N, CA, C, O and CB atoms as a CASP TS submission, in Angstrom:
PFRMAT TS
TARGET T0000
AUTHOR 0000-0000-0000
METHOD Language model
MODEL 1
PARENT N/A
ATOM      1  N   MET     1      -6.994  -9.097  -9.057  1.00  0.00           N
ATOM      2  CA  MET     1      -5.970  -8.193  -9.595  1.00  0.00           C
ATOM      3  C   MET     1      -4.598  -8.628  -9.062  1.00  0.00           C
ATOM      4  O   MET     1      -4.498  -8.958  -7.880  1.00  0.00           O
ATOM      5  CB  MET     1      -6.275  -6.695  -9.208  1.00  0.00           C
ATOM      6  N   GLU     2      -3.555  -8.640  -9.870  1.00  0.00           N
ATOM      7  CA  GLU     2      -2.200  -8.989  -9.508  1.00  0.00           C
ATOM      8  C   GLU     2      -1.376  -7.887  -9.103  1.00  0.00           C
ATOM      9  O   GLU     2      -1.407  -6.846  -9.760  1.00  0.00           O
ATOM     10  CB  GLU     2      -1.561  -9.636 -10.559  1.00  0.00           C
ATOM     11  N   TYR     3      -0.650  -8.000  -8.105  1.00  0.00           N
ATOM     12  CA  TYR     3       0.279  -6.960  -7.626  1.00  0.00           C
ATOM     13  C   TYR     3       1.669  -7.625  -7.558  1.00  0.00           C
ATOM     14  O   TYR     3       1.773  -8.817  -7.267  1.00  0.00           O
ATOM     15  CB  TYR     3      -0.171  -6.360  -6.188  1.00  0.00           C
ATOM     16  N   GLU     4       2.743  -6.839  -7.830  1.00  0.00           N
ATOM     17  CA  GLU     4       4.074  -7.369  -7.654  1.00  0.00           C
ATOM     18  C   GLU     4       4.594  -7.026  -6.256  1.00  0.00           C
ATOM     19  O   GLU     4       5.393  -6.104  -6.090  1.00  0.00           O
ATOM     20  CB  GLU     4       5.015  -6.825  -8.736  1.00  0.00           C
ATOM     21  N   LEU     5       4.122  -7.792  -5.237  1.00  0.00           N
ATOM     22  CA  LEU     5       4.471  -7.645  -3.879  1.00  0.00           C
ATOM     23  C   LEU     5       5.124  -8.805  -3.297  1.00  0.00           C
ATOM     24  O   LEU     5       4.773  -9.932  -3.648  1.00  0.00           O
ATOM     25  CB  LEU     5       3.346  -7.332  -3.130  1.00  0.00           C
ATOM     26  N   ASP     6       6.111  -8.615  -2.376  1.00  0.00           N
ATOM     27  CA  ASP     6       6.702  -9.832  -1.764  1.00  0.00           C
ATOM     28  C   ASP     6       5.728 -10.370  -0.717  1.00  0.00           C
ATOM     29  O   ASP     6       4.785  -9.669  -0.351  1.00  0.00           O
ATOM     30  CB  ASP     6       8.116  -9.524  -1.105  1.00  0.00           C
ATOM     31  N   PRO     7       5.932 -11.610  -0.219  1.00  0.00           N
ATOM     32  CA  PRO     7       4.913 -12.243   0.610  1.00  0.00           C
ATOM     33  C   PRO     7       4.554 -11.352   1.866  1.00  0.00           C
ATOM     34  O   PRO     7       3.375 -11.302   2.217  1.00  0.00           O
ATOM     35  CB  PRO     7       5.422 -13.657   1.062  1.00  0.00           C
ATOM     36  N   TYR     8       5.463 -10.690   2.517  1.00  0.00           N
ATOM     37  CA  TYR     8       5.144  -9.915   3.654  1.00  0.00           C
ATOM     38  C   TYR     8       4.328  -8.671   3.293  1.00  0.00           C
ATOM     39  O   TYR     8       3.421  -8.291   4.032  1.00  0.00           O
ATOM     40  CB  TYR     8       6.392  -9.540   4.358  1.00  0.00           C
ATOM     41  N   ASP     9       4.640  -8.051   2.185  1.00  0.00           N
ATOM     42  CA  ASP     9       3.857  -6.859   1.736  1.00  0.00           C
ATOM     43  C   ASP     9       2.524  -7.342   1.249  1.00  0.00           C
ATOM     44  O   ASP     9       1.545  -6.608   1.384  1.00  0.00           O
ATOM     45  CB  ASP     9       4.597  -6.049   0.598  1.00  0.00           C
ATOM     46  N   SER    10       2.418  -8.516   0.696  1.00  0.00           N
ATOM     47  CA  SER    10       1.100  -9.032   0.245  1.00  0.00           C
ATOM     48  C   SER    10       0.208  -9.226   1.445  1.00  0.00           C
ATOM     49  O   SER    10      -0.981  -8.917   1.359  1.00  0.00           O
ATOM     50  CB  SER    10       1.247 -10.375  -0.541  1.00  0.00           C
ATOM     51  N   ILE    11       0.692  -9.703   2.519  1.00  0.00           N
ATOM     52  CA  ILE    11      -0.130  -9.863   3.770  1.00  0.00           C
ATOM     53  C   ILE    11      -0.586  -8.500   4.274  1.00  0.00           C
ATOM     54  O   ILE    11      -1.762  -8.305   4.583  1.00  0.00           O
ATOM     55  CB  ILE    11       0.692 -10.601   4.904  1.00  0.00           C
ATOM     56  N   ALA    12       0.322  -7.587   4.353  1.00  0.00           N
ATOM     57  CA  ALA    12       0.003  -6.193   4.811  1.00  0.00           C
ATOM     58  C   ALA    12      -1.053  -5.519   3.909  1.00  0.00           C
ATOM     59  O   ALA    12      -1.988  -4.866   4.371  1.00  0.00           O
ATOM     60  CB  ALA    12       1.305  -5.317   4.826  1.00  0.00           C
ATOM     61  N   PHE    13      -0.851  -5.712   2.646  1.00  0.00           N
ATOM     62  CA  PHE    13      -1.821  -5.112   1.703  1.00  0.00           C
ATOM     63  C   PHE    13      -3.177  -5.841   1.739  1.00  0.00           C
ATOM     64  O   PHE    13      -4.212  -5.203   1.546  1.00  0.00           O
ATOM     65  CB  PHE    13      -1.250  -5.142   0.263  1.00  0.00           C
ATOM     66  N   ALA    14      -3.193  -7.118   1.973  1.00  0.00           N
ATOM     67  CA  ALA    14      -4.508  -7.797   2.100  1.00  0.00           C
ATOM     68  C   ALA    14      -5.270  -7.338   3.352  1.00  0.00           C
ATOM     69  O   ALA    14      -6.491  -7.187   3.308  1.00  0.00           O
ATOM     70  CB  ALA    14      -4.315  -9.333   2.149  1.00  0.00           C
ATOM     71  N   ILE    15      -4.536  -7.109   4.503  1.00  0.00           N
ATOM     72  CA  ILE    15      -5.192  -6.665   5.693  1.00  0.00           C
ATOM     73  C   ILE    15      -5.751  -5.252   5.467  1.00  0.00           C
ATOM     74  O   ILE    15      -6.892  -4.985   5.844  1.00  0.00           O
ATOM     75  CB  ILE    15      -4.225  -6.704   6.886  1.00  0.00           C
ATOM     76  N   VAL    16      -4.949  -4.315   4.842  1.00  0.00           N
ATOM     77  CA  VAL    16      -5.394  -3.064   4.653  1.00  0.00           C
ATOM     78  C   VAL    16      -6.632  -3.005   3.713  1.00  0.00           C
ATOM     79  O   VAL    16      -7.576  -2.254   3.955  1.00  0.00           O
ATOM     80  CB  VAL    16      -4.300  -2.278   4.166  1.00  0.00           C
ATOM     81  N   GLU    17      -6.591  -3.794   2.675  1.00  0.00           N
ATOM     82  CA  GLU    17      -7.689  -3.820   1.670  1.00  0.00           C
ATOM     83  C   GLU    17      -8.958  -4.430   2.387  1.00  0.00           C
ATOM     84  O   GLU    17     -10.064  -3.911   2.236  1.00  0.00           O
ATOM     85  CB  GLU    17      -7.259  -4.706   0.341  1.00  0.00           C
ATOM     86  N   THR    18      -8.774  -5.469   3.116  1.00  0.00           N
ATOM     87  CA  THR    18      -9.925  -6.118   3.792  1.00  0.00           C
ATOM     88  C   THR    18     -10.541  -5.133   4.842  1.00  0.00           C
ATOM     89  O   THR    18     -11.757  -5.119   5.032  1.00  0.00           O
ATOM     90  CB  THR    18      -9.460  -7.481   4.502  1.00  0.00           C
ATOM     91  N   ALA    19      -9.726  -4.350   5.487  1.00  0.00           N
ATOM     92  CA  ALA    19     -10.214  -3.421   6.513  1.00  0.00           C
ATOM     93  C   ALA    19     -10.917  -2.219   5.911  1.00  0.00           C
ATOM     94  O   ALA    19     -11.578  -1.449   6.608  1.00  0.00           O
ATOM     95  CB  ALA    19      -9.068  -2.952   7.382  1.00  0.00           C
ATOM     96  N   GLY    20     -10.761  -2.075   4.605  1.00  0.00           N
ATOM     97  CA  GLY    20     -11.453  -0.918   3.933  1.00  0.00           C
ATOM     98  C   GLY    20     -10.660   0.399   4.067  1.00  0.00           C
ATOM     99  O   GLY    20     -11.226   1.487   3.968  1.00  0.00           O
ATOM    100  N   CYS    21      -9.346   0.277   4.294  1.00  0.00           N
ATOM    101  CA  CYS    21      -8.558   1.510   4.417  1.00  0.00           C
ATOM    102  C   CYS    21      -8.376   2.195   3.018  1.00  0.00           C
ATOM    103  O   CYS    21      -8.348   1.544   1.974  1.00  0.00           O
ATOM    104  CB  CYS    21      -7.154   1.185   5.059  1.00  0.00           C
ATOM    105  N   GLU    22      -8.267   3.433   3.073  1.00  0.00           N
ATOM    106  CA  GLU    22      -8.107   4.243   1.827  1.00  0.00           C
ATOM    107  C   GLU    22      -6.595   4.500   1.552  1.00  0.00           C
ATOM    108  O   GLU    22      -6.254   4.810   0.411  1.00  0.00           O
ATOM    109  CB  GLU    22      -8.890   5.636   1.958  1.00  0.00           C
ATOM    110  N   ILE    23      -5.704   4.388   2.518  1.00  0.00           N
ATOM    111  CA  ILE    23      -4.303   4.786   2.349  1.00  0.00           C
ATOM    112  C   ILE    23      -3.421   3.614   2.768  1.00  0.00           C
ATOM    113  O   ILE    23      -3.672   3.033   3.824  1.00  0.00           O
ATOM    114  CB  ILE    23      -3.967   6.073   3.188  1.00  0.00           C
ATOM    115  N   PHE    24      -2.448   3.251   2.031  1.00  0.00           N
ATOM    116  CA  PHE    24      -1.488   2.282   2.366  1.00  0.00           C
ATOM    117  C   PHE    24      -0.137   3.034   2.662  1.00  0.00           C
ATOM    118  O   PHE    24       0.448   3.627   1.755  1.00  0.00           O
ATOM    119  CB  PHE    24      -1.359   1.226   1.212  1.00  0.00           C
ATOM    120  N   VAL    25       0.320   3.000   3.878  1.00  0.00           N
ATOM    121  CA  VAL    25       1.478   3.745   4.302  1.00  0.00           C
ATOM    122  C   VAL    25       2.728   2.779   4.171  1.00  0.00           C
ATOM    123  O   VAL    25       2.790   1.685   4.732  1.00  0.00           O
ATOM    124  CB  VAL    25       1.277   4.293   5.808  1.00  0.00           C
ATOM    125  N   THR    26       3.663   3.286   3.408  1.00  0.00           N
ATOM    126  CA  THR    26       4.882   2.466   3.207  1.00  0.00           C
ATOM    127  C   THR    26       5.980   3.376   2.731  1.00  0.00           C
ATOM    128  O   THR    26       5.714   4.456   2.204  1.00  0.00           O
ATOM    129  CB  THR    26       4.647   1.298   2.180  1.00  0.00           C
ATOM    130  N   ARG    27       7.258   2.934   2.917  1.00  0.00           N
ATOM    131  CA  ARG    27       8.396   3.696   2.377  1.00  0.00           C
ATOM    132  C   ARG    27       8.844   3.073   1.020  1.00  0.00           C
ATOM    133  O   ARG    27       9.725   3.598   0.339  1.00  0.00           O
ATOM    134  CB  ARG    27       9.599   3.708   3.415  1.00  0.00           C
ATOM    135  N   ASN    28       8.235   1.996   0.679  1.00  0.00           N
ATOM    136  CA  ASN    28       8.607   1.279  -0.566  1.00  0.00           C
ATOM    137  C   ASN    28       7.968   1.923  -1.769  1.00  0.00           C
ATOM    138  O   ASN    28       6.759   1.801  -1.967  1.00  0.00           O
ATOM    139  CB  ASN    28       8.194  -0.202  -0.496  1.00  0.00           C
ATOM    140  N   LYS    29       8.750   2.604  -2.574  1.00  0.00           N
ATOM    141  CA  LYS    29       8.242   3.210  -3.834  1.00  0.00           C
ATOM    142  C   LYS    29       7.551   2.282  -4.741  1.00  0.00           C
ATOM    143  O   LYS    29       6.526   2.609  -5.340  1.00  0.00           O
ATOM    144  CB  LYS    29       9.330   3.816  -4.578  1.00  0.00           C
ATOM    145  N   LYS    30       8.164   1.001  -4.858  1.00  0.00           N
ATOM    146  CA  LYS    30       7.648   0.058  -5.712  1.00  0.00           C
ATOM    147  C   LYS    30       6.216  -0.382  -5.306  1.00  0.00           C
ATOM    148  O   LYS    30       5.366  -0.593  -6.171  1.00  0.00           O
ATOM    149  CB  LYS    30       8.572  -1.073  -5.761  1.00  0.00           C
ATOM    150  N   ASN    31       5.959  -0.519  -3.989  1.00  0.00           N
ATOM    151  CA  ASN    31       4.653  -0.846  -3.545  1.00  0.00           C
ATOM    152  C   ASN    31       3.685   0.236  -3.838  1.00  0.00           C
ATOM    153  O   ASN    31       2.573  -0.037  -4.290  1.00  0.00           O
ATOM    154  CB  ASN    31       4.657  -1.144  -2.127  1.00  0.00           C
ATOM    155  N   ILE    32       4.068   1.475  -3.595  1.00  0.00           N
ATOM    156  CA  ILE    32       3.159   2.616  -3.921  1.00  0.00           C
ATOM    157  C   ILE    32       2.766   2.611  -5.344  1.00  0.00           C
ATOM    158  O   ILE    32       1.600   2.826  -5.675  1.00  0.00           O
ATOM    159  CB  ILE    32       3.803   3.945  -3.599  1.00  0.00           C
ATOM    160  N   LYS    33       3.735   2.365  -6.221  1.00  0.00           N
ATOM    161  CA  LYS    33       3.465   2.378  -7.627  1.00  0.00           C
ATOM    162  C   LYS    33       2.510   1.103  -7.961  1.00  0.00           C
ATOM    163  O   LYS    33       1.577   1.247  -8.751  1.00  0.00           O
ATOM    164  CB  LYS    33       4.875   2.345  -8.453  1.00  0.00           C
ATOM    165  N   ASN    34       2.746  -0.042  -7.391  1.00  0.00           N
ATOM    166  CA  ASN    34       1.967  -1.248  -7.738  1.00  0.00           C
ATOM    167  C   ASN    34       0.555  -1.248  -7.258  1.00  0.00           C
ATOM    168  O   ASN    34      -0.275  -1.963  -7.819  1.00  0.00           O
ATOM    169  CB  ASN    34       2.626  -2.435  -7.201  1.00  0.00           C
ATOM    170  N   ILE    35       0.242  -0.496  -6.265  1.00  0.00           N
ATOM    171  CA  ILE    35      -1.155  -0.502  -5.709  1.00  0.00           C
ATOM    172  C   ILE    35      -1.938   0.714  -6.032  1.00  0.00           C
ATOM    173  O   ILE    35      -3.089   0.843  -5.614  1.00  0.00           O
ATOM    174  CB  ILE    35      -1.132  -0.646  -4.226  1.00  0.00           C
ATOM    175  N   LYS    36      -1.337   1.633  -6.783  1.00  0.00           N
ATOM    176  CA  LYS    36      -2.033   2.896  -7.062  1.00  0.00           C
ATOM    177  C   LYS    36      -3.379   2.777  -7.803  1.00  0.00           C
ATOM    178  O   LYS    36      -4.213   3.682  -7.762  1.00  0.00           O
ATOM    179  CB  LYS    36      -1.137   3.758  -7.858  1.00  0.00           C
ATOM    180  N   THR    37      -3.556   1.658  -8.464  1.00  0.00           N
ATOM    181  CA  THR    37      -4.906   1.476  -9.163  1.00  0.00           C
ATOM    182  C   THR    37      -5.985   1.081  -8.210  1.00  0.00           C
ATOM    183  O   THR    37      -7.175   1.190  -8.505  1.00  0.00           O
ATOM    184  CB  THR    37      -4.827   0.397 -10.273  1.00  0.00           C
ATOM    185  N   LYS    38      -5.530   0.585  -6.976  1.00  0.00           N
ATOM    186  CA  LYS    38      -6.523   0.074  -6.038  1.00  0.00           C
ATOM    187  C   LYS    38      -6.743   1.083  -4.839  1.00  0.00           C
ATOM    188  O   LYS    38      -7.850   1.230  -4.321  1.00  0.00           O
ATOM    189  CB  LYS    38      -6.058  -1.335  -5.504  1.00  0.00           C
ATOM    190  N   MET    39      -5.679   1.726  -4.460  1.00  0.00           N
ATOM    191  CA  MET    39      -5.753   2.674  -3.226  1.00  0.00           C
ATOM    192  C   MET    39      -4.615   3.610  -3.256  1.00  0.00           C
ATOM    193  O   MET    39      -3.652   3.394  -3.992  1.00  0.00           O
ATOM    194  CB  MET    39      -5.722   1.890  -1.839  1.00  0.00           C
ATOM    195  N   TYR    40      -4.688   4.662  -2.469  1.00  0.00           N
ATOM    196  CA  TYR    40      -3.622   5.634  -2.380  1.00  0.00           C
ATOM    197  C   TYR    40      -2.476   5.146  -1.509  1.00  0.00           C
ATOM    198  O   TYR    40      -2.702   4.737  -0.370  1.00  0.00           O
ATOM    199  CB  TYR    40      -4.155   6.932  -1.848  1.00  0.00           C
ATOM    200  N   GLY    41      -1.240   5.181  -2.026  1.00  0.00           N
ATOM    201  CA  GLY    41      -0.112   4.761  -1.257  1.00  0.00           C
ATOM    202  C   GLY    41       0.768   5.904  -0.934  1.00  0.00           C
ATOM    203  O   GLY    41       1.080   6.666  -1.848  1.00  0.00           O
ATOM    204  N   ALA    42       1.211   6.111   0.289  1.00  0.00           N
ATOM    205  CA  ALA    42       2.044   7.215   0.643  1.00  0.00           C
ATOM    206  C   ALA    42       3.069   6.868   1.639  1.00  0.00           C
ATOM    207  O   ALA    42       2.950   5.911   2.405  1.00  0.00           O
ATOM    208  CB  ALA    42       1.253   8.301   1.133  1.00  0.00           C
ATOM    209  N   LYS    43       4.151   7.722   1.611  1.00  0.00           N
ATOM    210  CA  LYS    43       5.229   7.564   2.704  1.00  0.00           C
ATOM    211  C   LYS    43       4.726   8.267   3.896  1.00  0.00           C
ATOM    212  O   LYS    43       3.937   9.207   3.807  1.00  0.00           O
ATOM    213  CB  LYS    43       6.672   8.162   2.285  1.00  0.00           C
ATOM    214  N   PRO    44       5.188   7.807   5.029  1.00  0.00           N
ATOM    215  CA  PRO    44       4.753   8.391   6.303  1.00  0.00           C
ATOM    216  C   PRO    44       4.937   9.904   6.369  1.00  0.00           C
ATOM    217  O   PRO    44       4.060  10.639   6.822  1.00  0.00           O
ATOM    218  CB  PRO    44       5.507   7.752   7.436  1.00  0.00           C
ATOM    219  N   GLU    45       6.043  10.320   5.928  1.00  0.00           N
ATOM    220  CA  GLU    45       6.352  11.801   5.984  1.00  0.00           C
ATOM    221  C   GLU    45       5.434  12.632   5.115  1.00  0.00           C
ATOM    222  O   GLU    45       5.289  13.836   5.326  1.00  0.00           O
ATOM    223  CB  GLU    45       7.801  12.068   5.543  1.00  0.00           C
ATOM    224  N   GLU    46       4.826  12.006   4.160  1.00  0.00           N
ATOM    225  CA  GLU    46       3.884  12.734   3.281  1.00  0.00           C
ATOM    226  C   GLU    46       2.548  13.044   4.005  1.00  0.00           C
ATOM    227  O   GLU    46       1.812  13.951   3.618  1.00  0.00           O
ATOM    228  CB  GLU    46       3.605  11.898   1.993  1.00  0.00           C
ATOM    229  N   LEU    47       2.268  12.272   5.047  1.00  0.00           N
ATOM    230  CA  LEU    47       1.018  12.397   5.714  1.00  0.00           C
ATOM    231  C   LEU    47       1.143  13.324   7.039  1.00  0.00           C
ATOM    232  O   LEU    47       0.135  13.667   7.656  1.00  0.00           O
ATOM    233  CB  LEU    47       0.505  10.952   6.062  1.00  0.00           C
ATOM    234  N   LEU    48       2.333  13.674   7.398  1.00  0.00           N
ATOM    235  CA  LEU    48       2.592  14.483   8.579  1.00  0.00           C
ATOM    236  C   LEU    48       2.660  15.962   8.241  1.00  0.00           C
ATOM    237  O   LEU    48       3.208  16.343   7.207  1.00  0.00           O
ATOM    238  CB  LEU    48       3.879  14.047   9.241  1.00  0.00           C
ATOM    239  N   ASP    49       2.127  16.760   9.077  1.00  0.00           N
ATOM    240  CA  ASP    49       2.142  18.235   8.866  1.00  0.00           C
ATOM    241  C   ASP    49       2.871  18.853  10.027  1.00  0.00           C
ATOM    242  O   ASP    49       3.018  20.074  10.085  1.00  0.00           O
ATOM    243  CB  ASP    49       0.683  18.839   8.741  1.00  0.00           C
TER
END
């Protein structure tokens, strides 16, 4: 599957995906949109209570 991620984001996403994580935490709205078919993307403040 192709994602429109820059090289550094691609490395981070590959690590998260390989580790079996369910959530990708980032402030980058474009990344959240691009990975939504594969896993849940969220901004840090969305996960804090």
